C-alpha positions in Angstrom: -8.7 -56.7 -3.3 -6.7 -58.1 -6.0 -7.7 -61.3 -7.6 -4.4 -63.0 -8.0 -1.3 -62.7 -5.8 2.2 -64.1 -7.0 5.5 -64.4 -5.0 8.7 -65.7 -5.7 8.3 -65.6 -9.6 5.1 -67.5 -9.4 6.2 -70.3 -7.2 3.6 -69.3 -4.6 0.2 -68.0 -5.7 -3.2 -67.1 -4.3 -6.5 -66.5 -5.9 -9.4 -64.6 -4.6 -12.9 -64.5 -6.3 -15.3 -61.6 -5.5 -18.4 -62.4 -7.3 -19.6 -59.7 -9.6 -22.1 -57.4 -7.6 -20.7 -58.7 -4.4 -22.5 -56.9 -1.5 -20.4 -55.4 1.2 -21.6 -58.0 3.7 -20.9 -60.9 1.4 -17.5 -62.8 1.7 -14.8 -63.1 -1.0 -13.7 -66.7 -1.9 -10.1 -67.6 -1.4 -10.1 -70.2 -4.2 -6.5 -71.4 -4.0 -3.1 -71.1 -2.5 -0.6 -72.9 -4.2 3.3 -73.6 -3.9 5.3 -75.7 -6.2 6.2 -78.7 -4.4 9.9 -78.2 -4.5 9.4 -74.9 -2.5 7.0 -76.2 0.1 8.2 -75.8 3.7 9.9 -72.4 3.1 7.0 -70.3 4.5 5.9 -69.0 1.1 2.4 -70.2 1.4 2.2 -68.4 4.9 3.7 -65.3 3.4 1.2 -65.2 0.7 -1.7 -66.1 2.8 -0.7 -63.1 5.2 -0.8 -60.6 2.4 -4.3 -61.8 1.4 -5.6 -61.6 4.9 -4.1 -58.1 5.3 -5.7 -56.9 2.0 -9.1 -58.5 3.3 -8.7 -56.8 6.6 -8.1 -53.3 5.0 -11.1 -53.5 3.2 -13.2 -55.1 5.8 -13.9 -58.2 3.7 -14.6 -61.7 5.1 -12.9 -64.7 3.4 -14.2 -68.1 2.9 -12.4 -71.1 1.4 -13.0 -74.8 1.1 -10.4 -77.1 2.7 -9.0 -79.0 -0.4 -5.5 -80.7 0.3 -3.3 -80.9 -2.7 -1.6 -84.2 -3.4 1.5 -84.6 -1.6 0.8 -81.6 0.6 -0.8 -81.3 4.0 -3.6 -83.6 5.0 -7.1 -82.2 5.8 -6.6 -81.6 9.4 -3.2 -80.2 8.9 -4.4 -77.8 6.3 -7.4 -76.8 8.5 -4.9 -76.2 11.5 -2.6 -74.0 9.3 -5.5 -72.0 8.2 -6.7 -71.7 11.7 -3.3 -69.9 12.6 -4.5 -67.2 10.4 -7.9 -66.7 11.8 -10.0 -69.2 9.8 -12.6 -71.2 11.6 -14.7 -74.2 10.4 -18.1 -73.4 9.3 -20.9 -74.9 11.7 -22.8 -75.7 8.4 -20.1 -77.5 6.3 -17.0 -78.7 7.8 -15.1 -78.3 4.6 -15.7 -74.8 4.6 -13.6 -72.2 6.8 -14.5 -68.6 7.4 -12.3 -65.7 8.3 -14.1 -62.5 9.5 -12.1 -59.2 8.6 -10.2 -58.3 11.7 -9.4 -54.8 13.1 -6.0 -53.8 13.7 -6.8 -53.9 17.4 -7.5 -57.5 17.3 -5.2 -58.6 14.3 -2.0 -58.5 15.9 -1.7 -60.5 19.0 1.1 -62.6 20.4 -0.6 -65.8 18.9 -1.7 -64.2 15.7 0.8 -64.5 12.8 -1.0 -62.0 10.6 
């Protein structure tokens, strides 16, 4: 998996952290998805999140993230719902944390799944 993803001349970015020595069964951390405010609402965040999810799926990597709304962006609940559309689920241990298990091609592409 790449560490940084760029789209639209850097107006949409994503960062993924794979800790050194990460074991195969340990998740990678999606540390940031950012879209410049003037470009929000164009689907660029969704586009880059799909790319990250596809890369994780291809390598069988689970992703985790912390729901952290940006000023002027989606609310906590809206952001969690947005991540949920891409297969992320709230952690039972910490509701700010969301987890997405790697998905096989058989389960990844359904009528309700945008990835």
